[in-house]
C-alpha positions in Angstrom: -20.2 14.7 -3.2 -18.6 15.3 -6.5 -14.9 15.5 -7.5 -13.2 16.3 -10.7 -11.7 13.4 -12.6 -8.3 13.0 -14.0 -7.3 15.0 -17.0 -6.6 12.9 -20.1 -3.0 12.7 -21.2 -3.2 12.0 -24.9 -0.6 10.1 -27.0 -0.2 10.3 -30.7 -1.5 6.8 -31.4 -4.9 6.8 -33.2 -7.5 4.1 -33.7 -7.6 4.7 -37.4 -3.9 4.5 -37.9 -2.5 2.3 -35.1 0.8 1.7 -36.8 1.3 5.3 -38.1 4.7 6.8 -37.3 4.5 10.1 -39.0 3.6 12.0 -35.8 5.1 9.7 -33.3 8.8 9.7 -33.9 11.6 8.6 -36.1 13.3 5.4 -36.9 14.5 5.3 -33.3 11.0 3.8 -32.5 10.6 0.1 -32.1 8.7 -0.1 -35.4 11.4 1.9 -37.1 14.1 -0.5 -35.9 12.0 -3.4 -37.0 11.7 -1.9 -40.5 15.4 -1.3 -40.7 16.2 -4.9 -39.8 13.4 -6.5 -41.8 11.6 -7.8 -38.7 7.9 -7.6 -38.3 6.7 -4.4 -36.5 5.6 -4.8 -32.9 1.9 -5.4 -32.4 0.0 -2.3 -31.3 -1.2 -3.1 -27.7 -4.2 -0.7 -28.2 -5.4 -2.3 -31.4 -9.1 -3.1 -31.3 -9.7 -1.1 -28.1 -12.5 1.6 -28.1 -11.4 5.2 -28.2 -12.9 7.8 -25.9 -15.0 9.0 -28.9 -16.5 5.6 -29.2 -17.0 5.2 -25.4 -18.7 8.6 -25.3 -21.4 7.2 -27.7 -22.1 4.4 -25.2 -23.0 6.9 -22.4 -26.7 7.3 -21.7 -28.1 10.4 -23.5 -29.8 13.3 -21.7 -33.2 11.8 -22.4 -32.4 8.9 -20.1 -32.2 11.3 -17.1 -35.5 13.0 -17.7 -36.8 16.5 -16.8 -35.0 18.6 -14.2 -31.6 17.1 -15.0 -28.8 19.1 -16.8 -25.4 18.1 -17.9 -22.5 19.3 -15.7 -20.3 20.4 -18.6 -17.2 20.7 -16.3 -17.4 17.0 -15.6 -17.9 15.9 -19.2 -14.6 14.5 -20.5 -13.2 11.9 -22.9 -10.0 11.0 -24.6 -11.3 11.6 -28.1 -9.9 9.6 -31.0 -6.5 8.9 -29.4 -5.2 6.8 -26.5 -3.4 7.7 -23.3 -0.8 5.6 -21.6 -2.2 2.8 -19.5 -0.9 3.0 -15.9 -1.1 1.3 -12.5 -0.3 2.9 -9.2 0.1 0.1 -6.6 0.8 2.7 -3.9 -2.8 4.0 -4.3 -4.2 0.5 -3.9 -2.0 -0.2 -0.9 -3.3 2.9 0.8 -6.5 3.8 -0.9 -8.0 7.3 -0.6 -11.4 6.2 0.5 -12.9 9.7 0.0 -12.7 9.1 -3.7 -15.8 7.0 -3.3 -17.6 10.3 -2.8 -16.7 11.6 -6.3 -18.0 10.9 -9.8 -14.8 9.4 -11.0 -14.6 7.0 -8.1 -12.9 4.2 -10.1 -9.7 6.2 -9.5 -9.7 4.5 -6.1 -8.0 1.5 -7.6 -5.0 3.4 -8.9 -5.5 2.0 -12.4 -5.8 4.2 -15.6 -7.0 2.8 -18.9 -6.0 3.8 -22.4 -9.2 5.7 -23.1 -12.3 6.9 -21.2 -15.5 8.9 -21.4 -17.6 10.3 -18.6 -20.3 12.8 -17.7 -22.5 13.8 -14.8 -26.2 14.9 -14.7 -27.4 17.0 -11.8 -31.0 18.0 -10.7 -30.7 21.5 -9.4 -34.0 21.3 -7.6 -33.2 18.2 -5.5 -29.4 18.2 -5.7 -29.6 14.6 -7.0 -26.4 13.5 -8.8 -26.1 10.8 -11.4 -22.8 10.1 -13.1 -21.5 7.6 -15.7 -18.1 6.6 -17.0 -16.5 4.0 -19.2 -12.8 3.1 -19.2 -11.0 0.8 -21.7 -8.0 -1.3 -20.7 -5.5 -3.6 -22.5 -5.9 -7.3 -22.5 -7.1 -8.7 -19.2 -6.5 -5.6 -17.2 -10.2 -4.8 -16.8 -10.6 -8.0 -14.8 -7.7 -6.9 -12.6 -9.3 -3.5 -12.0 -12.5 -5.2 -10.7 -10.4 -7.3 -8.3 -8.5 -4.1 -7.2 -11.8 -2.4 -6.6 -13.0 -5.2 -4.2 -9.7 -5.0 -2.4 -9.9 -1.2 -2.0 -13.5 -1.3 -0.8 -12.5 -3.9 1.8 -9.9 -1.5 3.1 -12.5 1.4 3.1 -15.2 0.2 5.5 -15.7 3.9 6.5 -14.5 7.3 5.5 -15.2 10.9 6.7 -17.4 13.1 4.5 -15.5 16.3 3.7 -18.7 18.4 3.8 -20.6 17.0 6.9 -17.5 15.7 8.8 -19.6 12.6 9.5 -18.7 9.0 9.0 -19.8 7.3 5.8 -20.4 3.6 5.9 -19.2 1.6 2.9 -20.6 -1.8 1.9 -19.6 -3.8 -1.3 -21.0 -6.9 -2.8 -20.6 -8.9 -6.0 -23.6 -8.4 -8.3 -25.1 -11.0 -10.8 -26.7 -10.3 -14.1 -24.6 -7.4 -15.3 -21.9 -7.8 -18.0 -19.1 -10.3 -17.4 -18.8 -9.3 -13.7 -20.2 -6.6 -11.5 -19.7 -5.1 -8.1 -22.0 -2.8 -6.2 -21.0 -0.4 -3.5 -23.5 1.3 -1.1 -22.6 4.5 0.8 -24.7 5.5 3.8 -24.5 8.2 6.4 -27.1 9.1 9.1 -26.6 12.8 8.2 -27.5 12.3 4.6 -31.1 12.4 3.3 -30.3 9.5 1.0 -27.4 7.2 0.4 -25.4 6.6 -2.8 -25.1 3.6 -5.0 -22.0 2.9 -7.1 -21.9 0.1 -9.6 -18.9 -1.2 -11.6 -19.5 -3.6 -14.5 -16.8 -5.3 -16.6 -17.7 -6.1 -20.2 -14.8 -7.4 -22.2 -11.9 -4.9 -21.9 -14.1 -2.1 -20.6 -15.2 -1.2 -17.1 -18.5 0.8 -16.7 -18.9 2.8 -13.5 -22.0 4.7 -12.4 -23.1 6.7 -9.4 -26.6 7.6 -8.3 -28.1 9.4 -5.3 -31.6 9.3 -6.9 -34.7 7.9 -5.2 -35.3 6.7 -1.6 -33.3 3.5 -2.0 -29.8 4.9 -1.8 -29.9 5.5 -5.5 -29.9 1.7 -6.2 -32.6 1.4 -8.8 -31.4 4.3 -11.0 -27.8 3.1 -10.7 -28.7 -0.4 -11.9 -30.8 1.0 -14.7 -28.0 3.2 -15.9 -25.4 0.5 -15.6 -27.5 -1.8 -17.8 -28.0 1.0 -20.3 -24.4 1.8 -20.7 -23.2 -1.8 -20.6 -25.7 -2.7 -23.3 -24.4 0.1 -25.6 -20.8 -1.2 -25.6 
């Protein structure tokens, strides 16, 4: 129940030099025109936001997952020290691809892309248990919008067909107290599966933490909550 996440499209804006123009263009840029006219340069919309390198440090380390788990290197990604273009795809929200709930980068269901992210995935080869974590950073109040979009998408995705088993997965979502500034928990169950899946999204400031767990006999709920708290507390 794992899917590859989006590839990072990196821009030449850095956290250390938010106003640097050396690699980003000529005086045709907004800041270049401002300098020519004597006006103040435009404020960097990404100023103060965590880079992917910083978000990567907030992810739970290998020791959190314990013995038997190993990092899926193909699913470990981040935007490094630069930012990507923030984007929103309303068409994705209007007609959500509910099967994305079955992947590690399930936040893509909302159609929103932040300016930076970091993610990885730990798998237990003996039990096929999967535990994933991701943090995305957004400009201004967009993180709150993403949480609202998630609720809307889940409402539209009461069920979806599992690509592997061809069975119907039941989707249930609910607001969750005690995590970050706001949180939302999604539970996936299917009579064919040996255990369900718990997804938790937590907003903390301008960041959205998303985790996935199939661990345990409680649809992965306890491990997902523990991981969500761990990552959120590290931001």
